[in-house]
Structures are given as structure tokens and as C-alpha cells.
C-alpha positions in Angstrom: 0.0 0.0 0.0 1.3 3.4 -0.9 1.9 5.7 2.1 0.5 9.1 1.1 1.8 12.0 3.0 0.9 15.6 2.3 3.9 17.9 2.7 5.1 21.2 1.4 8.4 21.8 -0.2 9.2 25.2 1.2 12.6 26.5 0.0 12.8 24.2 -3.0 14.2 25.6 -6.1 11.6 25.9 -8.8 11.6 23.3 -11.4 12.8 24.4 -14.8 10.8 24.3 -18.0 7.3 23.3 -16.9 5.1 24.6 -14.0 2.2 23.0 -12.1 -0.2 24.8 -9.8 0.1 22.7 -6.7 -2.9 22.1 -4.4 -3.2 24.6 -1.5 -3.7 23.6 2.1 -3.4 25.4 5.5 -1.9 22.3 7.1 1.2 21.8 4.9 4.6 21.3 6.5 8.1 21.7 5.1 9.7 18.7 3.4 13.3 19.8 2.8 14.5 16.3 1.6 12.4 16.9 -1.5 15.0 19.4 -2.6 17.9 16.9 -2.5 19.6 16.5 -5.9 18.9 12.7 -6.0 15.3 12.9 -4.6 12.9 11.0 -6.9 10.5 13.6 -8.1 7.6 13.0 -10.4 5.4 15.8 -11.7 1.9 15.4 -13.2 0.7 18.3 -15.3 -2.9 19.4 -15.8 -3.1 17.5 -19.1 -1.7 14.3 -17.5 1.9 14.6 -18.9 4.5 13.0 -16.7 7.8 14.6 -15.8 10.6 12.7 -14.0 13.4 14.9 -12.6 11.9 17.8 -14.6 12.1 15.9 -18.0 9.0 14.8 -19.8 8.8 11.0 -19.9 6.5 8.4 -21.4 4.3 6.5 -18.9 5.9 3.1 -19.9 9.4 4.5 -19.0 8.5 5.8 -15.5 8.8 2.6 -13.4 12.1 1.7 -15.0 13.5 5.2 -14.4 12.5 5.1 -10.8 14.1 1.6 -10.3 17.3 2.9 -11.9 17.3 6.0 -9.6 17.0 3.7 -6.6 19.7 1.4 -7.8 22.0 4.5 -8.1 21.4 5.5 -4.5 18.2 7.5 -4.4 15.9 7.1 -1.3 13.0 4.7 -1.9 10.6 7.6 -1.6 8.8 9.5 -4.3 7.9 13.2 -4.2 4.9 13.8 -6.3 4.1 17.3 -7.7 0.5 17.2 -9.0 -1.2 20.1 -10.8 -4.3 20.9 -8.8 -6.4 20.6 -11.9 -5.1 17.1 -12.9 -7.6 14.3 -13.3 -7.9 11.7 -10.6 -7.6 8.9 -13.2 -4.2 10.3 -14.3 -3.0 10.5 -10.7 -4.2 7.0 -9.9 -2.5 5.6 -13.0 0.8 7.3 -12.2 0.7 6.2 -8.5 0.2 2.6 -9.8 3.3 3.0 -11.9 5.2 4.2 -8.9 4.0 1.2 -6.9 5.1 -1.1 -9.7 8.6 0.4 -9.3 8.6 -0.8 -5.7 8.1 2.6 -4.1 5.4 2.6 -1.4 6.3 5.9 0.3 4.9 8.7 -1.7 4.8 12.3 -0.6 2.4 14.7 -2.3 4.0 18.2 -2.4 1.6 21.1 -1.8 1.7 24.8 -1.2 0.8 26.4 2.1 -2.2 28.6 2.0 -1.5 32.0 3.5 -4.3 34.0 5.1 -7.9 33.1 5.1 -9.2 30.2 3.0 
């Protein structure tokens, strides 16, 4: 079972090339390990496109890329950046691919809402 943890990546450097509008929450907490150079980061855009380490990737390449990153020393934890307008079906499909790669610890990165909701 995938452990889903909602965290915020405060202080992270912005990803290059493609932006997503992360979900907003008032209960987000910092997740500094997401900023590590070898952290496994997967981004899901509004249209369902997948980015692995900020590079667009085909769905059938994701599990293998994650396994390779783990074999090269990355922590067995995935940091998922999901556009707040992405479809649930796309998110579910991609979390299944992450699961197939042997990663059960998935952290959803979100933005902290400032002020009133």
C-alpha cells in the first residue's frame, strides 16, 4: 500500500521548464528532503503529462526510471508534484506505476495557503 503524506516543499528551487499549480492547504509542513539532488520527483501536469526529474517522460518509462534511480542511491521515496487541476484517473494511473517500481512511500507536495481560505 502506498503511504501518502501531504507535505510542502518550502525553500525548494523551482523546477525548470514546466510549471504546475500545486494544491493549496493550510496544514502543509516543510519537506526539505524533496530538494535533494537525488530525490525522486515525479510531476503530473494538468493534461496528464509526466515529468521525471523535470524531464518529460512516457508512462511506460516511469517505473524503470524510478528503479534505476533507486539502484543509483536515491531514497525509496517519491515526491509527487501534482497540478491541482489534474484528473484523478491520471494521478491514480501514475501512482500505480510508482507502486510497480517498488516505491510505497509517496509524498504529495503542496503549497501552504497564507491568510484566510
